[in-house]
N, C-alpha and C positions, 0 to 999 in steps of 0.2 A: 529213296533217302531224301531227295530234295523236297518232295511234297510233304514228307513227314516233318522235316525241319521247319518248313513254312508253317505247317499246322501247329507245331509246338510253340513257335514264336508268337503266333496269334493267341494261343492259349495263355501265354505269359501276361498278356495285356490285362485281362480282368483280374488275374492274381495280383499283379503289381498294383493296380488301382485299389483293390480291396485291402491289401496289407498296408499300403501307405496311408489310406484313409483311416484305418484303425489306429495306426501309429499316431497320426495327427490328433485323432479324437481322444485317445487314451492319455497322451502326454499333456495336451493343453487343457484337458478337463480334470486333471488331478486336483485333489482338494488343496486349497490354499492359493493365495495370490503370489506369483513369482516376483512381483514388484514390491510387495508390502514390506519385506525385510531387507531392502537394499539401501537403507539409510543409517546403518550402524545401530547404535543402541536406541535411537529414537524411532518411533513409527513414521513411515513416510507420509507426507501430506496427501490428502485426497487429490489435489490438483496434479501432483506428480504421477500418481497411479493412473489417473484418467488420461494424462498426456501419453504415457508409455503404452497403455492399452490401445489408444488410437494409432500410435506410430506403428505398432506391430499387428494391427488389424484384429485385435481380440474383442473389439466392440461389435464386430460383424457376425452374422450367422455362421455356423460351422461349415456349411457347404460353400459359402463365399470364401472363407479362410482357406479351405482345401483347394478350391479352384485357383486362388492366388498362389498357393504353394506350388501347384503343378506348373503354372506359367513361369514362375521363378526358377524352378528346377530345370525346365526345358531351355530356358534362355541363359541359364548360368548366373542369374542375378539373385543371389541368396540374401541380399540385404546385409544388415549389420547385427551383431549380437547385443546383449544388454549393456556392454561397455562401449558401444558405437564403433566396434572394430569389424572390418569386413569379414563375413563368414566364409566367402569364397576364397579369399586370400589365405585364411587359416587352413582351410581344407587343401588348398593347392600346396601349401608348405608341408603339411603332415601326411597327406595321402600317398605321395610317391615313396616316402620312407617306409610306411607300413606295407605297401605293395612289394617293395624289395625284400623286406623281412619275411613276408608271407611266402613269396616265391621261393626264397632260399629254404624256408622251413618245410614247405611241401616237397621240394626236391630232395632234401635230406630224408624226410619221412618216407618218400616213395622208394628211393634208391636203397637205403639201409634196411628199412622195414621189409620190403618185398624180397630183397636178396636174402636176408636172414630167415624169413619165413619159408622161402623155397628150399634153401639148403637144409633147414631144420626138418621140413616135411619129407624131403627125399632121404635124409639120414635119420629117420625116426628111431628113437631109442638109443642113438649113439651119443658120443661125447659132444658133438656139435649141437645136437637137439637139446641135450640137457643144459648146455651152456646158454643157448638162446632162451630157453624157458626160464632159467634162473635170472638172467640179465633183464629180460622183459618184466618179470615179476618185481625185480628191484626198482626198475624205472616207474612202474605203476604204483609202487608203494610210496614213492617220494613226491611230495607236493612240488609244484613248479618253482615256487619261491626258494625252496631248499636247494634244488638243482641249480638255480640261477646264482644264488649267493655262494654256493660251494665252488662253482666254476669261476665265478668272478674273483673269489679269494685265492683259489689255487692257481689259476692261469694268469690272473692280472696282478695280484699283490705278492703272491709267494714266488712265482717263477718269472714274472714279467713278460710272458709270451704275448699277451694282449693288453690293450688299454682297459682299465677297469670300467671306464664309461665311454660311450660312443660319442664321437665329435658331432657338431651340429650338421655337417654335411652327410653323415651316416653313409660312408662308402661301403661297398660290398664286403671288403676284407674285414671291416670292423663288425659287420653284422653276422658273421659266420657263427660265433659262439652264442650270441642271443638267439639265432635261428635254431641251433641245436637244443637250447633250453626250451624254446617254444614248441619244437617238434618232438620232444622226448616222450611225452605220454602217448601221442598219436602214433609215433614210431613203434612203440611197444604193442599197441593195439593192432597196427597194420601187420606186424610180424606174426602175431598170434592168429589173426584172421587168415593170412596167407598160408600158414602152416596147416591149420585145420582144413582149409579148402584143398590143399595139395594131398593131404592124407586121405580125405574122403574120395577125391576124384581118382586116386591111384587104384581104387577098387572098382571103378566104373567099368561098364561093359566095353565102351569105346576104347579105353586104354588097353584092356586085355586083348581086344580084337587087333589093335595096332601092333602089339607085341607079337601076337600069333602070326601076323602077316610078315614078320621078319624085319620090321623097321628097326633102325638103330635106336639105342636108348636116348641119344641126344635129340633125334627127331621126334620121338614119342613125347619127350618132356617139353621141347620148345614149341612144337606145332599143336599137339593135342592136349597135353596135360596143363601146361602153363597158361595158355590163353584162356581156357575156361575157368581155371582156378583164380585168375586175377579179378574176376567180376566183383566179389565181395570187397576186396581191398580197394579197387577203384571207386566203388560206391562210397565207401567210408572216407577215402581221401577227398573225393569231390564234395561231400557234405561238410567237410572240416575246413575248407578254404575260407568260407565266411567266418567260421568260429575263430580261426587264427587271427583274422583281422580285428574282430571285436574283442577277442580274448587275450590280446597281447598287452593288456593293461599292466599286469604284474611284470612281465619281461621288460617292457619299455620303461617301467619305473625303476627296476633294478639297475639297468644299464644306461639310464638317463637318455632314452631315445625319444625324440620329439615327434612321435607319430600319432596316428589316429586314436590309439588306445589311451594315451595320456590326455589328449584333447577331449575325448569323450568322458573320461573320468572327471576331469576338472569341470566340464559342463554339467555333469550330473550333480556334483557336489554343490555347485553354484546355482542349480536350478535354471541354467541357461538353456532353455529348450530350443532356441533358435539354432543351436549347434547340434543338440541331440537328435532332433527330427531329421535333418538332412543326412547325418551319418547313418542313422538307422534305416533310412530309405535306400541309401546307396548299398548298404549291406544286404538288404532284401534283393536288390538287383543282382548282386554278386552271387547270392545263393541260387537264384533262378537260373542264371547263365551257366554256372558250374554244374547244376543238375541236368541242364540240357546237354552239355558236353559229355557228361557221364552216360546219359542215355544213348547218345550217338556212338560212344565208344563200345557199347555192348555189341552192336552189330559188327564192329571190327574185331573184337576179341573172340566172340562166339559165333561161328558160321551158322549155327542153328537159328540165330535171331535174325529176322529179316523185317525191314520196315517197308510196308507197301502203302 
């Protein structure tokens, strides 16, 4: 396992370099000059555009720009955005909030989704199975912004159980409802994946053999059936961690959460690529690390999988 982990970490290096280079190349090479329209109704003077391109290194070759970007990322010196505000300070304020929101959302997705899927698969065709199927179909049919506005109005304005908007500090207690909104679609997918996997594995030979050996139903489910059936759900949850961080734009907008989603959205609208590129690169790193963790969990969940 140790050698496999080291080998996978080494494999991440060229993937990380390749993806971040593509991000830099595609973003900074988009048609149009990001500085040309920053002077209101009048076109910006050529001297201003030249000065800004020199300040942000856009007058240099692409490989030199990428090398400078890597050095800045490794040292934590991300420079300033187009408004001369420190990029690192903006990320330092927004990133912890989105991480807390994503952790809560993943926890809710895993606990409720997997539990509902397991119970539904074990009680196939019963009342609980039908209830889970209908409720997950209902969640999948609702867009995130509908779920968000509905819970905000119902719990925040109608009954006063929560604050309609999250305060600047974004404490965990105020992030619970936004996390439920963010996790709602993935929770339904997780429940359906787990249910399907449970139903399929119940007919597997190793489960019938365990029952024939006289093992209790609890041991058959917990040791043999559940561990192998969780692999599809764990794979899906692991790949969705990065999506939750980047896809929280709608949820953060509804509940006025000052996280990465809102920061990324404002930067895209303003064509401020000094913020877009670091956030996209950090999300790539999150994706790679979560996929590594998922691969390592395979060997823990399924004893047939061994890493040599």
